[in-house]
C-alpha positions in Angstrom: 5.8 3.5 -6.9 5.2 0.8 -4.3 7.7 -2.1 -4.4 6.5 -5.4 -2.8 10.1 -6.7 -2.8 11.2 -3.7 -0.8 8.3 -3.2 1.6 8.2 -6.6 3.3 9.4 -8.4 6.4 13.1 -8.5 5.8 13.5 -11.2 8.5 11.2 -13.7 6.9 12.5 -16.4 4.6 9.2 -16.2 2.7 8.7 -13.5 0.0 6.4 -10.5 0.5 5.4 -11.0 4.1 3.9 -8.1 5.9 6.4 -5.7 7.3 6.2 -4.2 10.8 3.7 -1.5 11.3 6.4 1.2 11.7 8.3 0.1 8.6 5.2 0.0 6.5 4.0 3.5 7.6 7.6 4.9 7.1 7.8 3.3 3.7 4.4 4.8 2.6 5.4 8.2 3.9 8.7 7.9 2.0 6.9 7.3 -1.3 4.5 10.2 -0.9 1.4 8.4 0.5 -0.3 10.6 3.1 -0.4 8.7 6.4 -4.0 9.6 7.1 -6.6 6.8 7.7 -9.3 8.9 6.1 -7.4 9.7 2.9 -8.9 8.3 -0.3 -6.4 6.0 -2.0 -6.7 4.2 -5.3 -4.2 1.5 -6.0 -3.3 0.1 -9.4 -0.5 -1.6 -11.2 0.9 -1.6 -14.7 -0.1 -5.2 -15.5 -3.8 -4.9 -14.8 -4.5 -6.9 -11.7 -1.2 -8.3 -10.4 0.0 -6.7 -7.2 -2.6 -4.0 -6.5 -4.9 -6.3 -4.6 -2.0 -7.1 -2.2 -1.4 -3.4 -1.6 -5.1 -2.9 -1.0 -5.0 -5.6 1.6 -1.9 -4.2 3.3 -3.4 -0.7 3.5 -6.7 -2.1 4.9 -4.8 -4.1 7.6 -2.9 -0.9 8.4 -6.1 0.9 9.1 -6.7 2.9 6.0 -10.5 3.2 5.5 -11.0 4.4 1.9 -8.9 2.2 -0.3 -10.0 1.0 -3.8 -8.4 -1.1 -6.6 -8.6 0.5 -10.0 -10.4 -2.0 -12.2 -8.2 -3.0 -15.1 -5.2 -1.2 -13.6 -3.2 1.4 -15.6 -3.7 -0.5 -18.9 -7.5 -0.4 -18.4 -7.4 3.3 -17.5 -5.3 4.1 -20.5 -7.4 2.0 -23.0 -10.5 3.9 -21.7 -8.9 7.1 -22.9 -8.4 8.7 -19.5 -5.5 11.1 -18.9 -2.3 9.8 -17.3 -0.3 12.2 -15.1 3.4 11.4 -15.1 4.4 14.0 -12.5 5.7 12.8 -9.2 3.4 13.4 -6.2 4.3 16.2 -3.8 6.6 15.1 -1.0 5.2 17.4 1.7 2.4 15.3 3.0 1.3 15.6 6.6 2.2 12.5 8.7 -0.8 11.7 10.9 -0.2 9.2 13.7 -2.4 6.2 13.2 -3.7 3.9 16.0 -3.5 0.5 14.4 -4.8 -1.8 17.1 -5.5 -4.8 14.9 -2.2 -4.9 13.1 -0.6 -7.5 15.3 -3.9 -9.6 15.3 -4.0 -9.6 11.5 -0.3 -10.1 10.9 1.6 -12.8 12.7 4.8 -14.7 12.1 4.5 -18.4 11.2 6.3 -19.1 14.5 3.5 -17.5 16.4 0.9 -19.9 15.0 
């Protein structure tokens, strides 16, 4: 479960601003997302298309190459009759160091503009 209220820039007065690179990667690792830029990742939300596009953007900025948004989200998947797995993901993913060169270019504070 990815929480936009929790994974954000805690120093900003604006909601849901991009966190630092290190915080973001630590957060992802903590919720079971493999920190591997070549990992296939499909994001979705329980409301259809509410916050999943934001997470897609955050992952792309962080250097993940293969990220997709599930059309229709979890409700669309369920209404199509596909199986839903309720088990938690394994927590023993490999942490791969990522070289995110463009992170600071794509994410700046309002004071930097």
